[in-house]
N, C-alpha and C positions, 0 to 999 in steps of 0.2 A: 122535626125539631127546629126550633127557632135559630136565629142568627146569633152567634157568639160575638157580641159587640166588643168584648174585651180583646178577643183575638184579632178582630178587625182593626181596633185602635192600635194594638201592638204592631201589626203588619204595616199600617199606614205610617206610623212614626219610626219604623225600623231604619229607613234611609238616613235619618238624622244622627243615628249612632254608628253608622258604617264609616270606616276609615278607608280601607282599601277594598276589601271583599265583603261578603255578606257576614252578618252577625248571627251567632247561634241564638235560637229562640230564648233560652234561659237568660242570656245576656241582654236581649232586647227587653224582656220583662223587667229585669233588674234595673236597667237604665230608666225605665218609666217610673218604677218605685222610688229610685233615688232622686229623681227630679220632681216627683209629686209630694215628697215628704222632706222635712227638715233634716232628719238624721236616720235614714233607713240603714239598718245593719244588714249587710249582704249575707251574713250567716244566719239570718232569721229562718231561711229555708235552704234545703239542699237543692242542687241543680234539677233533680227529677221533680221536685215540688214546683219549681218555677215553670217547668214544662207542663205539669198537670194544670196549673192555673191558666196557662196559655190555651190549652185544649178544652178545658172544662169551664173556664170563666172564674171570676173571683168568688171566694167563699167567705163565710162569716169570719173565720180565723184570719184570713188575709186582710179583710176589711178592718178588723180590730187592731191588727198589727200596724196597718197603715196609719190608723188614727193615733195609736200610741206613739208612733214615730213623728207625729206632728205634721198635719197636712199643710203643704206650702204651695198654694195655688199660684202665687206670684212667681215662684221658682219654676213651676211647670210652664207658666206662660212664657217666661224668659227662654226656657229650653225650646219651646216650639217656635218662638220668634227668631231663633238662630237660623231657621230655615230660610233659604232664598225665596224670592217671589215665585220662581218656577217650581221649586220643591213644594211650596204651599199649594200651588195650582194642582200639581200631581196628587198630593195627599187629598185634596178636596174632591178630585175626580174619583179617586179610589174609594173614598167614603161614600160618595154618591152611588156608585155602582154596588158596593158590597152591603151597604146598609139600606139600599133601595129607597133612598131619600127622594122626595118630590122635586127638589131643585138643588143645584150645586151650591156649596157653601162658598161665599166670596172669600178670596184669599185673606183679606184684611179681617174677616170674622172667624177665621179658622182657629186661631188661638183660643178664643172664648168657647167655641163649639167643643173643642177637645177637652178643655178644662171642665166644662159642664158635663160632658159625657163621662169622664172619669169620675167626677163627683157623684153622678147618678148611679154608676156601676157600683161604687163603694156603698152607697145608701141601700141599693137593692140587695147587695150581698149581706149587709148587716141584718136585713129583715128576713133573710132565708131561714126557714125553720130547720132545725137539725133533724135529720132523718133517722132518729133512733126509734127502735121498736119499743113500745111501752110494755113494761113487764105486766103480765096478767096476774092479778092477785090469786093466791091459792085459797081454797075454802078450808076453813078449820072445822073439824067435826067434834 
C-alpha cells in the first residue's frame, strides 16, 4: 500500500500545535482543518471520524466539507510560518524521510510545499470515485 501523505503531513505539523505534551491525533487533524479553511466547524465530524481520516487519508466528503468551509491558503501559510527555523528544518527532514523525497525541502520553501501538498490531497480526494456497488438490473419476463 502507498504512503498516506495526509497522515505524514499531520504528523509533520503536529509539533506546531503541541503546548506541553503530545496532541491527540483527532486534535492534530482538527488544527490542520481549522488553519486550512476560513471557518471550519469542529462539529463537522466526530472524534472517531477525524481519526479515520488520519489513518485512511482524506475522502470525498472531507474534501467537499473543506471547500464549503472556504479554503484559506494564506491562513495555512501563516500557521506554518509560526514555526521556528529549527522546527521547519525538523519538519523538512521528517517529510524527506517519510515521503521518500529526492531532496530535502529548504526551510524557507516549507510553507509553500505544505500548502501545495494539502491542496493536492484535497483535489485527489475530490476525484476519488465512491465505492458503491452498482445495482444489477433485474430481468422482467
